C-alpha positions as CSV (number, residue, x, y, z in Angstrom):
1,M,99.8,134.3,51.5
2,T,103.4,133.0,51.9
3,W,105.5,133.7,54.9
4,K,108.9,132.9,56.2
5,H,109.1,129.8,58.3
6,V,110.0,130.3,62.0
7,R,111.2,127.2,63.7
8,P,109.7,126.0,67.0
9,N,110.9,127.6,70.1
10,F,113.2,125.9,72.5
11,N,112.8,126.0,76.3
12,P,115.7,128.1,77.7
13,A,115.0,126.9,81.3
14,F,116.5,123.5,80.3
15,E,119.5,125.2,78.6
16,G,122.8,125.4,80.5
17,K,126.1,123.7,80.7
18,G,126.1,120.6,78.6
19,F,122.7,121.4,76.9
20,L,122.2,122.0,73.3
21,N,121.7,125.7,72.4
22,W,119.0,125.5,69.8
23,R,119.2,129.2,69.0
24,K,122.4,128.4,67.1
25,H,120.6,126.1,64.7
26,S,118.8,127.5,61.7
27,V,117.3,124.3,60.2
28,P,113.8,123.6,61.5
29,L,113.6,120.4,63.5
30,A,111.0,117.8,62.8
31,I,111.2,116.3,66.2
32,A,108.8,117.2,69.0
33,S,110.0,120.1,71.0
34,M,113.3,121.7,71.8
35,I,112.9,120.5,75.4
36,L,112.6,116.9,74.5
37,A,115.4,117.0,71.9
38,A,117.8,118.5,74.4
39,L,116.9,116.0,77.0
40,T,117.6,113.1,74.6
41,V,121.2,114.0,73.9
42,V,122.2,115.3,77.3
43,L,120.6,112.6,79.4
44,Y,121.9,109.8,77.2
45,F,125.5,110.8,77.7
46,N,125.1,112.0,81.4
47,I,123.5,108.8,82.5
48,R,126.0,106.6,80.6
49,E,128.8,108.5,82.4
50,Y,127.0,108.1,85.7
51,I,126.4,104.4,85.3
52,G,130.0,103.9,84.2
53,A,131.3,105.6,87.3
54,R,129.1,103.5,89.5
55,D,130.3,100.3,87.7
56,Q,133.9,101.3,88.5
57,L,132.9,101.3,92.2
58,N,132.1,97.6,91.9
59,L,128.5,97.8,92.9
60,P,126.9,94.6,94.0
61,R,125.3,92.6,91.2
62,V,121.8,91.0,90.9
63,A,120.6,88.5,88.4
64,V,117.4,87.7,86.7
65,D,116.5,84.7,84.5
66,L,114.0,85.7,81.8
67,G,113.9,82.3,80.2
68,Y,115.3,83.5,76.9
69,A,118.3,85.3,78.6
70,N,120.0,85.7,81.9
71,Y,120.8,89.3,82.8
72,S,123.1,90.7,85.5
73,G,122.2,94.2,86.8
74,N,123.4,96.4,89.6
75,V,122.2,97.0,93.2
76,L,122.4,100.8,93.7
77,P,123.5,102.1,97.1
78,S,119.8,103.1,97.8
79,G,118.8,99.5,97.7
80,V,117.2,99.6,94.3
81,N,117.9,97.0,91.6
82,Q,118.8,98.4,88.3
83,F,118.7,96.4,85.0
84,L,119.5,98.4,81.9
85,G,119.5,97.5,78.2
86,M,117.7,94.2,78.3
87,R,116.2,93.0,75.0
88,Y,112.4,92.7,75.0
89,A,112.2,91.9,71.3
90,A,114.4,90.6,68.5
91,P,116.4,93.2,66.7
92,P,114.0,94.7,64.1
93,I,116.5,94.4,61.3
94,G,116.7,92.7,57.9
95,N,113.5,90.8,57.2
96,L,112.0,92.1,60.4
97,R,112.1,95.7,59.3
98,F,108.6,97.3,59.1
99,R,107.0,94.3,60.8
100,A,105.5,93.7,64.2
101,P,108.2,93.0,66.8
102,Q,109.1,89.4,67.5
103,D,110.1,87.8,70.8
104,P,113.8,87.9,71.4
105,E,115.9,84.9,70.5
106,K,117.3,82.7,73.3
107,K,120.8,83.6,74.4
108,E,123.2,81.4,76.4
109,G,125.2,82.6,79.3
110,T,124.8,85.8,81.3
111,T,124.6,89.2,79.8
112,D,125.5,92.4,81.6
113,A,122.6,94.8,82.1
114,I,124.5,97.8,83.4
115,E,124.3,100.2,80.5
116,F,121.4,101.6,78.4
117,G,121.0,100.1,75.0
118,S,120.9,102.2,71.8
119,I,117.8,104.3,71.3
120,C,115.8,104.1,68.0
121,L,116.8,106.2,65.0
122,A,115.3,109.7,65.1
123,T,113.9,111.6,62.2
124,D,116.5,113.9,60.6
125,A,119.4,112.3,62.6
126,S,122.5,111.5,60.6
127,Y,123.8,108.0,60.5
128,P,125.8,106.9,62.3
129,T,124.8,109.0,65.4
130,A,126.2,107.9,68.8
131,G,123.7,106.1,70.9
132,Q,121.2,105.6,68.1
133,D,120.7,102.4,66.0
134,E,118.2,100.3,64.2
135,D,118.7,97.6,66.8
136,C,117.1,99.5,69.6
137,L,114.3,97.5,71.3
138,F,115.6,97.5,74.9
139,V,113.9,97.8,78.3
140,N,115.1,99.1,81.7
141,V,113.7,98.1,85.0
142,W,114.2,99.5,88.5
143,S,112.8,97.6,91.5
144,P,113.4,97.3,95.2
145,N,116.2,94.9,96.2
146,N,115.2,91.6,97.8
147,T,111.8,91.3,96.2
148,T,110.4,88.0,95.1
149,P,107.6,87.0,92.7
150,D,105.3,87.0,95.6
151,S,106.0,90.7,96.3
152,K,103.4,91.7,93.7
153,L,104.4,95.4,93.7
154,P,102.4,97.8,91.5
155,V,104.1,98.5,88.1
156,W,104.7,101.9,86.5
157,L,105.2,101.3,82.8
158,F,106.5,104.5,81.2
159,I,106.1,105.3,77.5
160,Q,108.5,108.1,76.4
161,G,107.7,110.9,74.1
162,G,109.3,112.5,71.1
163,G,106.5,113.3,68.7
164,Y,106.7,109.8,67.2
165,T,109.9,111.0,65.6
166,S,112.5,110.4,68.3
167,N,113.0,108.5,71.6
168,A,113.1,111.8,73.5
169,N,113.5,110.6,77.1
170,P,114.8,107.1,77.0
171,N,117.2,107.2,79.9
172,W,115.2,108.8,82.6
173,N,116.3,107.1,85.8
174,G,113.5,105.3,87.6
175,S,115.3,104.8,90.8
176,Q,114.1,108.0,92.4
177,V,110.4,107.2,92.1
178,V,111.0,103.7,93.5
179,E,112.8,105.2,96.5
180,T,110.2,107.9,97.0
181,S,107.5,105.2,97.0
182,G,109.0,103.6,100.0
183,K,110.2,100.8,97.7
184,N,106.6,99.9,97.0
185,I,106.6,100.1,93.1
186,V,108.5,98.8,90.1
187,F,109.4,101.2,87.3
188,V,109.8,100.2,83.7
189,G,111.0,102.3,80.7
190,F,111.8,101.2,77.1
191,N,112.4,102.2,73.5
192,Y,110.1,101.9,70.5
193,R,110.6,102.5,66.8
194,V,109.8,106.0,65.6
195,G,109.8,108.0,62.4
196,L,109.9,106.1,59.1
197,W,111.1,103.0,61.0
198,G,108.1,102.9,63.2
199,F,105.3,104.6,61.2
200,L,105.8,103.9,57.5
201,A,102.3,103.5,56.1
202,S,100.9,102.2,52.8
203,E,98.7,99.3,51.6
204,R,102.0,97.8,50.5
205,V,103.2,97.9,54.1
206,R,100.0,96.2,55.2
207,K,100.4,93.5,52.6
208,D,104.1,92.8,53.4
209,G,104.7,94.1,56.9
210,D,102.7,95.8,59.7
211,L,101.3,99.2,60.1
212,N,102.0,101.3,63.2
213,A,105.0,99.2,64.1
214,G,106.0,101.7,66.8
215,L,102.7,101.2,68.6
216,L,103.1,97.4,68.2
217,D,106.5,97.7,69.9
218,Q,104.7,99.3,72.9
219,R,102.1,96.5,73.0
220,L,104.7,93.8,72.9
221,M,106.3,95.7,75.8
222,M,103.0,95.4,77.7
223,K,103.0,91.7,77.0
224,W,106.6,91.4,78.2
225,V,105.7,93.1,81.4
226,K,102.7,90.7,81.8
227,T,105.1,87.7,81.3
228,H,108.2,88.8,83.1
229,I,107.6,91.5,85.7
230,A,107.0,89.1,88.6
231,K,110.6,88.2,88.3
232,F,111.5,91.7,89.4
233,G,108.9,91.7,92.2
234,G,106.1,93.4,90.1
235,D,102.5,92.5,89.9
236,P,101.5,91.5,86.3
237,D,97.9,92.2,87.2
238,H,98.6,95.8,88.5
239,V,100.3,97.7,85.7
240,V,99.6,101.4,85.1
241,I,100.7,102.8,81.8
242,H,102.0,106.4,81.7
243,G,103.1,108.5,78.8
244,V,104.6,111.9,78.1
245,S,103.7,113.8,75.0
246,A,103.7,111.2,72.1
247,G,103.8,108.7,74.9
248,A,100.7,110.2,76.3
249,G,99.2,110.2,72.8
250,S,100.1,106.5,72.7
251,V,98.3,105.9,76.0
252,A,95.2,107.5,74.5
253,L,95.5,105.2,71.5
254,H,96.0,102.1,73.6
255,L,92.9,102.9,75.5
256,T,91.0,102.7,72.2
257,A,93.0,99.9,70.7
258,H,91.0,97.4,68.7
259,G,87.9,99.4,69.4
260,G,88.4,99.5,73.1
261,K,89.0,95.7,73.6
262,D,90.3,95.2,77.0
263,E,93.2,92.6,76.9
264,K,93.9,93.1,80.6
265,M,97.4,94.5,80.0
266,F,96.9,97.5,82.3
267,V,94.6,98.6,85.1
268,G,95.1,102.4,84.9
269,A,96.5,105.1,82.7
270,M,98.2,108.4,83.1
271,A,98.8,110.9,80.3
272,E,101.1,113.9,80.6
273,S,100.3,116.2,77.6
274,V,98.1,114.0,75.4
275,F,99.4,114.4,71.9
276,F,97.0,114.5,68.9
277,P,98.8,115.5,65.7
278,A,97.1,114.8,62.3
279,Q,96.8,111.0,62.1
280,P,95.6,110.2,58.6
281,R,94.0,107.0,57.1
282,V,96.4,104.6,55.3
283,N,95.1,105.6,51.8
284,E,96.0,109.2,52.5
285,L,99.6,108.3,53.2
286,E,100.5,106.6,49.9
287,Y,102.2,109.8,48.8
288,Q,104.5,109.5,51.8
289,F,105.4,105.9,50.9
290,N,106.0,106.7,47.2
291,K,108.3,109.6,48.2
292,T,110.2,107.2,50.5
293,M,110.6,104.7,47.7
294,E,111.9,107.4,45.4
295,N,114.4,108.7,48.0
296,V,115.8,105.2,48.7
297,G,115.9,104.1,45.1
298,C,113.1,101.5,45.2
299,K,110.5,103.3,43.2
300,D,110.8,101.1,40.1
301,E,111.2,97.8,41.9
302,K,108.4,95.2,41.7
303,D,109.0,94.1,45.3
304,Q,109.4,97.5,46.9
305,M,109.2,96.2,50.5
306,G,111.9,93.7,49.7
307,C,114.0,96.4,48.1
308,L,113.6,98.6,51.2
309,R,114.6,95.8,53.5
310,G,117.7,95.2,51.5
311,K,118.9,98.8,51.7
312,D,121.6,99.7,54.2
313,I,120.7,101.7,57.3
314,K,122.2,104.9,56.1
315,A,120.2,105.0,52.9
316,I,116.9,104.5,54.8
317,Q,117.9,107.0,57.5
318,E,118.5,109.6,54.9
319,A,114.9,109.2,53.8
320,N,113.8,109.4,57.5
321,A,113.0,113.1,57.2
322,G,110.1,115.5,57.3
323,S,108.4,116.9,54.2
324,P,105.5,119.3,53.6
325,F,102.0,117.8,53.5
326,P,100.4,117.7,50.0
327,G,99.6,121.2,48.8
328,R,101.8,122.9,51.5
329,Q,105.3,124.4,51.2
330,L,106.6,124.1,54.7
331,N,107.2,121.0,56.8
332,P,104.8,120.2,59.7
333,H,106.3,119.5,63.1
334,F,105.2,115.9,62.9
335,Y,105.4,114.1,59.5
336,W,105.6,110.5,60.7
337,T,102.6,109.6,62.9
338,P,100.3,106.7,63.7
339,C,97.7,106.0,61.0
340,I,94.1,104.8,61.0
341,D,94.7,101.2,60.0
342,G,91.2,99.9,60.7
343,D,92.5,97.3,63.2
344,L,94.7,98.6,66.0
345,I,93.4,102.1,65.4
346,Q,89.9,101.7,63.9
347,D,89.0,105.3,63.6
348,Y,90.0,108.8,64.6
349,P,90.6,108.9,68.4
350,Y,87.8,111.4,69.0
351,A,85.3,109.2,67.2
352,L,86.2,106.2,69.2
353,Y,85.9,108.1,72.5
354,D,82.6,109.5,71.4
355,K,81.3,106.0,70.7
356,G,82.5,104.7,74.0
357,K,85.0,102.4,72.3
358,F,87.7,102.7,75.0
359,I,88.9,100.7,78.0
360,K,87.2,101.8,81.2
361,V,90.0,102.1,83.8
362,P,90.9,104.9,86.2
363,V,92.8,107.7,84.4
364,L,94.8,110.8,85.3
365,F,95.4,113.3,82.4
366,G,96.8,116.8,82.4
367,T,98.9,119.5,80.7
368,G,101.0,122.6,81.3
369,S,99.4,126.0,81.0
370,N,101.2,127.0,77.8
371,E,101.6,123.7,75.8
372,G,102.0,125.4,72.4
373,S,104.8,127.9,73.3
374,V,107.7,125.6,72.2
375,F,106.0,124.7,69.0
376,A,104.3,127.8,67.7
377,A,105.9,129.7,64.8
378,N,106.8,133.3,65.8
379,V,104.2,134.7,63.5
380,E,103.8,138.4,62.8
381,T,100.3,138.5,61.2
382,Q,97.0,136.7,61.4
383,D,97.5,135.2,57.9
384,Q,100.8,133.7,59.1
385,F,99.0,132.3,62.1
386,A,96.4,130.6,59.9
387,N,99.1,129.2,57.6
388,F,101.1,127.8,60.4
389,M,98.1,125.9,61.6
390,I,97.3,124.6,58.1
391,D,100.9,123.5,57.6
392,N,100.4,121.1,60.6
393,Y,96.7,120.2,60.0
394,P,96.4,120.4,56.2
395,K,92.7,119.7,55.8
396,L,91.7,122.9,57.7
397,G,89.4,124.8,55.3
398,Q,88.2,128.3,55.2
399,N,85.2,127.6,57.5
400,Q,87.4,126.2,60.2
401,T,90.1,128.9,59.9
402,D,87.6,131.7,59.9
403,T,86.1,130.3,63.1
404,M,89.5,129.7,64.6
405,L,90.5,133.3,64.0
406,E,87.4,134.4,65.8
407,K,88.1,132.2,68.8
408,Y,91.8,133.1,68.9
409,P,92.0,136.9,68.5
410,I,95.2,138.8,69.1
411,L,96.4,138.4,72.7
412,P,98.6,140.5,74.9
413,A,102.2,140.6,73.7
414,L,104.9,138.3,75.1
415,P,108.6,139.0,75.5
416,N,110.8,138.3,72.5
417,H,107.9,137.3,70.2
418,N,105.9,138.8,67.4
419,A,102.3,140.0,67.7
420,W,100.5,136.9,66.7
421,F,102.7,134.4,68.4
422,P,100.6,134.2,71.6
423,S,97.5,133.4,69.6
424,A,99.3,130.7,67.6
425,S,100.7,129.3,70.8
426,Q,97.3,129.1,72.4
427,A,95.6,127.6,69.4
428,Y,98.3,124.9,68.7
429,G,98.6,124.1,72.4
430,E,94.9,123.6,72.8
431,T,94.1,121.6,69.7
432,T,97.2,119.4,69.9
433,F,97.5,118.8,73.7
434,I,95.0,120.5,76.1
435,C,91.7,119.8,74.3
436,P,92.4,116.1,73.6
437,A,92.9,115.6,77.4
438,N,89.8,117.6,78.3
439,N,87.6,115.8,75.7
440,I,88.9,112.4,76.6
441,L,88.0,113.1,80.3
442,N,84.6,114.2,79.2
443,A,84.2,110.8,77.5
444,Y,85.1,109.0,80.7
445,A,82.6,111.1,82.6
446,A,79.9,110.2,80.1
447,S,80.7,106.5,80.6
448,K,80.0,106.9,84.3
449,L,83.7,106.9,85.2
450,S,83.8,110.5,86.4
451,S,84.6,109.1,89.9
452,A,87.8,107.6,88.6
453,S,89.2,110.3,86.4
454,W,91.5,113.2,87.5
455,S,93.0,116.2,85.7
456,Y,95.7,118.8,86.4
457,R,97.1,122.0,85.0
458,F,100.8,122.7,85.8
459,N,101.3,126.4,86.3
460,V,104.6,126.6,88.2
461,Q,106.5,129.6,86.9
462,D,110.2,129.6,86.0
463,E,111.9,133.0,85.7
464,T,113.8,132.0,82.5
465,N,110.7,130.7,80.8
466,T,108.8,133.8,81.8
467,A,111.5,136.2,80.5
468,S,111.6,134.2,77.2
469,G,107.8,134.5,76.7
470,L,107.2,130.8,76.9
471,G,105.1,130.7,80.1
472,V,104.7,127.1,81.4
473,P,105.6,125.0,78.4
474,H,105.2,121.5,77.2
475,V,106.1,118.7,79.7
476,F,107.9,121.3,81.9
477,E,106.5,119.4,85.0
478,A,108.5,116.2,84.2
479,P,111.2,116.7,87.0
480,A,108.4,117.2,89.5
481,I,106.9,113.8,88.6
482,F,110.0,111.7,88.1
483,G,112.3,113.5,90.6
484,I,115.0,116.1,90.1
485,D,117.7,113.4,89.8
486,A,115.8,111.4,87.2
487,C,116.1,113.7,84.2
488,P,117.6,117.1,83.2
489,T,116.2,119.6,85.6
490,P,116.0,123.4,85.4
491,D,117.7,125.2,88.4
492,S,114.3,126.4,89.6
493,F,113.3,122.9,90.6
494,R,116.3,122.8,92.9
495,T,115.6,126.2,94.4
496,Y,112.4,128.2,94.5
497,N,110.2,125.6,92.8
498,K,111.6,122.7,94.8
499,P,108.5,122.4,97.1
500,V,106.3,121.2,94.3
501,V,108.5,118.1,93.6
502,P,107.6,115.9,96.6
503,I,103.9,116.9,96.3
504,M,103.6,115.9,92.7
505,M,105.8,112.8,93.0
506,N,103.6,111.4,95.8
507,Y,100.3,112.1,93.9
508,W,101.6,110.2,90.9
509,I,103.0,107.3,93.0
510,S,99.7,107.2,94.9
511,F,97.9,106.7,91.6
512,I,100.3,103.9,90.6
513,R,99.8,102.1,93.9
514,S,96.1,102.6,94.4
515,L,94.6,104.0,91.2
516,D,93.7,107.1,93.2
517,P,96.1,110.1,93.7
518,N,94.7,110.8,97.1
519,V,95.4,107.6,99.0
520,H,99.2,108.0,99.5
521,K,99.5,111.8,98.9
522,L,101.6,113.9,101.2
523,A,100.0,115.2,104.4
524,N,98.5,118.7,104.2
525,T,98.2,118.7,100.5
526,P,94.8,119.3,98.7
527,E,92.4,116.6,98.1
528,W,92.5,116.0,94.3
529,K,88.9,116.0,93.3
530,T,87.7,114.2,90.2
531,W,87.0,115.7,86.8
532,G,83.3,115.6,87.5
533,G,81.9,115.6,84.0
534,K,81.5,118.0,81.1
535,N,79.8,120.7,83.1
536,N,82.3,120.8,86.0
537,Q,85.6,119.9,84.4
538,S,87.5,120.2,87.6
539,R,91.3,120.0,87.7
540,L,94.1,120.5,90.3
541,V,96.3,123.5,89.6
542,F,99.9,123.2,90.7
543,E,101.4,126.5,91.7
544,I,104.0,127.3,94.4
545,N,102.1,127.9,97.7
546,N,98.8,127.9,95.8
547,N,97.9,124.4,94.8
548,R,94.1,124.4,94.4
549,M,91.1,123.0,92.4
550,E,89.7,125.0,89.5
551,N,87.0,124.5,86.9
552,V,88.0,124.8,83.2
553,D,86.9,128.3,82.1
554,D,84.0,128.8,79.7
555,G,86.4,130.1,77.0
556,Q,88.5,127.0,76.9
557,K,85.4,124.8,77.0
558,D,84.1,126.6,74.0
559,R,87.4,126.3,72.1
560,C,87.7,122.6,72.9
561,D,84.2,122.0,71.7
562,F,85.1,123.7,68.4
563,W,88.2,121.6,67.9
564,K,86.3,118.4,68.8
565,G,83.7,119.3,66.2
566,A,86.4,119.7,63.6
567,A,88.0,116.3,64.6
568,E,87.6,114.7,61.1
569,V,89.2,117.7,59.4
570,M,91.9,117.8,62.0
571,E,92.4,114.0,61.5
572,Q,92.3,113.6,65.3
């Protein structure tokens, strides 16, 4: 049955003065969610303006020698050092396109580090687009002033999200978490390649380039931290990685990298909305490569990779777009994703976790209550619901869809949405975000690490989201983790939802500092009990005036077991 495509929802709670109004756009977006897309644009310009204003006030300067370059950053009035736009890798241009990142070249003199560098080119973005470029591998560091290499402060390494198709939160300001920690941590954020630039896959790429280049950017960043973070007062032996959305999916992949080989690059991991789209094997993506060659005019060239590297940015960026999966008519949300390359990613993530092939470190994973609401198509019928899921997970067969429809019957209506939207929202949210988190935590429990794994469900209500029928959507908790001055923040976090902010910030900071959210939590807040294993599945629920522990209900356990059983079909 065919049906009209309905684009993903936006999150109206983030909409306001200066924010994009996604309701005015009719073209479906191939980037993650409307939340993250809005944050990208707004925060890029707002933070640049903010930093520029501070620069005009002649803030004190602070220098760091990285060996390959000397950088001069600012000392903020709060006593936090801020270094922006430092290179952590050579520009991935020319012959370095579609290859693993290389160390930056040596640069003489002193370079200002007072403005963010360009973010990486997003899928479907026009070229040129302000603030985006192929030369984009930059890192930002916030650390307490007057630290030394002997300070050995815990390090928070943040991997941003964006569905592997955009750098969706590159300029989130890390100064607030450093301040809230009592200046007891160092915060690091960075860009990595996405879309075609970061995840072009083919045996031809393997032969003359590197697969999963975007993930390799992240791993080089970890090595950069290991090498250089002491110069900012950080402890290279106490690094916690944390990701949001695709960044959280990246965390899950790094935990299983090279079959779970521990290269001692991090000692703990936090994942906010673990993201498991379809992640195919290389041979299943040759069609994608062939389509790209045709679009850029390299189809008939003997040296296709050489031809591709010789094209100008605009030509390649025009091909950096979504397309339907084979046999489908409508674009998936996420066309460019990591692939199973047999080396960095040796198998589907669920299979690796099942086999115990993951790094055994303390973990903190969680999600919002309604993860699928900003992604689900506004479907009217059960058949449209099934087709929406198959558009995003194209190997779903009749057996799986029949079972799916049994487990996701029609649900109570939501404002401003068609009858089957709630079911589509629940199904997409659970298979793509919620169940990956739950099932990974079960794997940790089975490995005897249940005493060092924690989970949460964010259920703080926002009047605008509720009125729009979106519930508590994807990564809505971000301002409560990073601080309301760190990223675009709905008004509710500054008013009636404000009490949750210091509570969550201190739990997360506690995990960074001690690998346990309870050690440095706020007084009179609940003890955050551990996951406890497959039978218990305990998680902390965040609600205003009602923070509490709960066990995952039997219905969600059953649905997550179903999706895990279909992992190979789902390519997860």
